[in-house]
N, C-alpha and C positions, 0 to 999 in steps of 0.2 A: 504493500500500500504506500510505501514511502513515509517520510517523517518531516513534519513542519514544526519548528520550535519557535514559540512566541514568548517574548519576555515582556512582563508588565510591571508597573510600579505598584506601590501599596494601594493606590486608588483604582487599580485595574486598567490604567491607561497603557496602551501598547507602546513599547519602547523600540523593540526590534522584531523582525520577522525573518527567519532564515530556513531554507530547505536544506536539511542535513542528509536526507536520503531520497533519491529520485524514485518515483513509482515505476514499476515495470510489469510487463505482462507475465502471467504465471506460466509455468512449463506445461506443455501439452502432454496428455496421456493418450496413447493409442492402444486400443484393446485388440485381442485376437478375435473377439466376438464378431460373428457374421450376423449382421442385423436382420437380414432377410431370413436366414435359417432360424434365428432366435424367434422371430415372429411366427414362422411356420410351425416350429416345434410347440410353441405355446398354443397356437390355434388348433393344431391336430390333437395334442394331449387333451385340451379342454373339451373338444367336440366328442372324441371317442370315449372319454371318461363319462361324459353326460349320457351318451347313448347306452353305455354299459351299466349305468346305475352306480358308478363309482365316484367317490368324492375327492380322493387324494392320489397324487402321483408326482413323478419327477422325471426329468430328462436331463442328461448331460452328454455333450459331444466334445471329444478331444481330437486334435490333430496329432496322429502318432509320430509325425516327423518332428514336431516342435514341443509337444505337450500343451499347446495353446488351447484354451477353452473356446470352442466355436459357438456353443449354446449352453444355457443353463436355465432350467425352468423348474419351479416348485409350485405346485397347486394343492389347495387353494392359496392365494396370495393376498396382497393388500396394496393400496395406493400409497407409495412413498411420499407423494406430494402433500398428503395430509399432515405428515410430520414436518416437512420443510416449511409449511405455511403456519404451523401451530395447530396441532390436532385438538379437536373439541373433546370435552369430557365424555360425551355420548359415544363418539366414534371410538375413543380409546377403550371405553368400557366394553363396547361391542367386540372389538378385536380380542381383548383379554379373556372374554367369556366364551368365545367361539370354540366349541369342542374339537373342531378340526385343526386348530392351532395354525392359522395362516401366517403367523409371524415366524414359524419354524422354516428355515431354509433346508428342505429335505435333502437337497443335493449334498450338502456338507455336514449337516447336523442330524439327519435322520438315520437311525441305527436299525438295521434289518437283518434277518436271516436271508441269505442270498440264494438258497435252493441250489438247483443243479448248475447254476452259472459257476459254481466252484469246481466242477468236474475237470475242466481242462488243466487246472493247476494241480489237482490230485494226479491226473494222468502224467503231467510233466515230472512230478516228483517220483512216481513209480518207474518211469522210463529211465530217469537219471540214476536211480538207485538199483537198477537191474531187477526190479521186482517183476517186471513184465517186458516183453519185447513187442515190436510192432506187429509181428505175425502170430504171436501166441494167442490161442483161443481158450476162453474159459466158458464152461457150461453155465448158463444163467437161467435158473428157474423163475417162475413168476413169484415164488416165495422162497427165500433162503432161510432155512431153519437151522439154528445153532443149538446143539444139545447143551443142557445144563451140566456144568462140570461136576456137580455133585450127584446128579441123577439123570442118566441118559434117557430115561423114559419121558422126561420133560424137555421142552425146547422153547427158545424164543425165536419167533419168526419175523423176518423183515421183508416187506412186500415191494413189488414193482407194479407198474400200472398195467403191464401185459407180459406175456411170455416172449422171450427172445431166443432162447437156446444158445448154441455155440456162438460166441461173440469175440471179435478182436477189439483192440483199443480204439480204432477209428470209428467203428460202428457203435461202440459203447458211448463215445462222445456224441455222435450224430443222432442216435436214437435215445440217448440219456438212460442207459441201462443200469439201474440201481445195483443189482447183485454183483456186477463186474466191479463197481467202485467199492462196494462193501468188502469184497475179497482183497483187492489190491491195497486197500487202506488198512483193514483190520485183520486180514488173513481169514483162513477157514480150516477147521479141523473136522474131518469126517467122523460121524458116530460109528459105532460097531455095526457090522452087517445085519445083526439081528434087530436093530432099531428101526422103527417105522419111518424115521427121518433119513435113513441111509439111501443114497442115490449114487450108483456107481459112476454116473457121468460127472459128478462133482469131484474136485481134487481131494486127495487123501489128507494132505497136510500142507496147505499153502501158506507161505509166510508173507504177511502184509507189511506195509510201511510202519505202522504204529503211530500213535498220536504225536509223539515228540518230533519225528521226522516230518510229518505233515505240517506241524506248526512251524518248523524251521523254513520249509519251502514257502509257506504262505507269507511269512514275514519277508522273505526275499522279494516277493512280489508286492510288498508294501502294506499287506493287511496287518491290523493291530497297531498301526501308528498313523498319525495325520500325514497328509500329502504336503502340508505347508503351503497350500494354495493361498494366494494373496487376498484372502477375505478372513474376517474374524468369525469365531464360533464353530470352527471345524472340530469334529469329535474323532477319537482314535479308533473306535470299534473294539472288537475283542477276538483274539485267537485263543480258544480254550485249550488247556493242557491238564494233565493230572495234577500238577502242582497248583495251577490256578483253581481247580475245582476244590482241592483240599483246603485252600485258604479262603475260598468264597463261601462255602457252606459250613454249618456248625455241627451237624451230627455225623457220626462215623459212616452211616449208610449213605447219606447224601454226598459225603466227601470222596467216596470210592469211585474210581474211574472204571467203567464197565466197557466190554467189547461193544455194546450198543452205542456208547458215547462216540467211539471211533467210527462206527458205521454211520451214525447220524452226521458227524463232522464231514464224512466223505461225500455227502450229498447236500451240504450247506444247511443242515438243520441243527437242532440242539442248541448249543450255547454260542455258536458262531454268530457274530454281528459285524456288519460293515456298512459304510455309507456308499451311495451311488458314485461319488467322486473317486473313492478308493477302488471300487470295482472297475471303473473306466480306466483309471491309471494303471491298474494291474494288467488289463487287456491291451493297453498300449504296448507293454513289453512283449506281448505275444505278437501283435500286429507288425511291429517294427523289427522283429527278429532279435529280441533279447535285451533291449535297453529301457530301463525304467527311468522315465523323465519326470521332473517336477512340474505338475500342472501350473499354468499361469493364465490369468486374465489379461494382465498387462503385457504388451509385446516386448520381448527381450530375447536375448540369446538363449537357446535351449540349455537347460541345466540337467546334467546327467546325475541321477541318484546312484545307480549302479548298472553295470553291464557285464556281459559274459558269464552270468551265473547259471545259464541254461544253454545246453549245446544246441547248435543249429539243427542237428538231426532230430532231436527231441521236439524242437519248435515246429519243424516241418511236419512231423507226425501229428502233433496236436492241431496245427492249423488245417491239416488234411481232414481231420475228424470234424472240424467246424465247417469246412467246405462241404463235406458230405452231409452235414445237417441240412444244408440248403439244396444240394443237388439230388439227394436220394428221396424217393417218394415216401419212404418211411422216416425221413429226417424230421426232427422236431421243428425246423424252420423252413420247410419246403416252400411256403408261400413266397419267400424272398427270391426263389428261382425265377420269378417273373419280373424282377427288376431289370432295368436296361444295362446294369453293370453287374459283374460278379461280386460275390460277398462270402464271408464266413460268419457263422453265428452260433450262439449257444443260448438256449432258453432255460428258464428256471421257474419252478412253482414251489413256493415256500409256505408250509402250513403255518397258519396264525392261530386259528381256532378250529382244530380238527373236528370237533364234535358238530360244528356248524358249517363245515366245508367252506371255509373262508381262507383265501390264500393271497400272498403277495405274488404278483405276476411279473416276471422279468424277461428281458431279452437283451443280449449284447451282440452287436453287429460291427464288423469292420469291412470297409469297401474302398476302392475296388480290391478284390482278393489279391491280385498279383502285386499291386503297389499301393497299399492303403493310404487314403487321405483323411479318413474319418473313422473314429471309434464312437459308436452310439450306444448309450445305455438308457433303457426305458424301464421304469417301474410304475406299475399300477397297483396301488396299495389297497389291501383288504377287498379283493374281488370275490364275489360270491360264485361258487362253482368253478368248473374248469373252463372258463372263457378264455379266448385267445386275445385278450385286450392289448397286451404289450406288442404282440406281433403285428396287429392291425396298425397301431400307432407308428411302429418302426417302418413298416412298409409305406405308409402314407408320407412320412417325412423323407425317406430315402428316394422314393420314386420321384418326388418333386425335386429333391436336391440334385 
């Protein structure tokens, strides 16, 4: 603003006037935001949520070459101008009492189970650790039953949405095959042949990653810590481990880490929590072949968080599974095959209220597949039933883009 110094006498009469600092124009800020994409993302999210009877959702798009934020939408929202002009008591009360919390920026401060969008990272960990190879097939029943270690006549069963049979890792990603990820994450030990749960097609004694190795790889991709985006209010999320569970709960039974906890973690359920910006940032490292970049709204030189932590061979396999999710008729994101450009994708359906069949509906897409320019994350929050809300939103945005 500059400074003007005025000297007065005891009666207030001006004696001298001197400019000690000239005023100057402020520095410009140039954002990575694509205004047209931002408008289209908000318009599409709002329209499809309304059609689907859903109130809350979020979108974030990153450029995997720079980490730049191309679009960021959180709904419901509010008019910032009401604050800049001095908000009325009535409007402020209405905002604070709104049960949908429009003041929450869901992109950076919304913590969610991410469902099957976690699976490419579990796959990458298993490939890196030699738990699985790209051509190894595992038999995947509709329901994987694990015998009770104290009584083999009893078992805990973990379900899939349909039968898949023998499956390799690309198909497991493309069709989101739960039993495949249960086994590569937590392992599987066959019951005795006399048990009703015995199935000769299942492995006898398959060694999985285990919770600690899973957690280590998830952290490499940025889960469990903030991305340090240039906005305030970002939350770190949670990567659960046996030590975390022991310190978090009070009773011995609750503190114990069970095989089911590892199985749940492998499909993005249970105690795992992440923000949409974290998820987008992690997928940037897949899309650009292994470089985790710091996301940024303000245009600046790309800042590398880490690189080279996953081999190119592993990334090619994981990306191949995401491509197959689009190209295969059985793929979970086959509707994106009708886009005018190639893409890779992973969908996710995270249980919120299982008894009420209410889910968080996710999709992550990068495109074009051969040389990605955009990583798009869409979340439709608390969707009733198995609607394909996120896929519709993503298709609408990317087809226009």
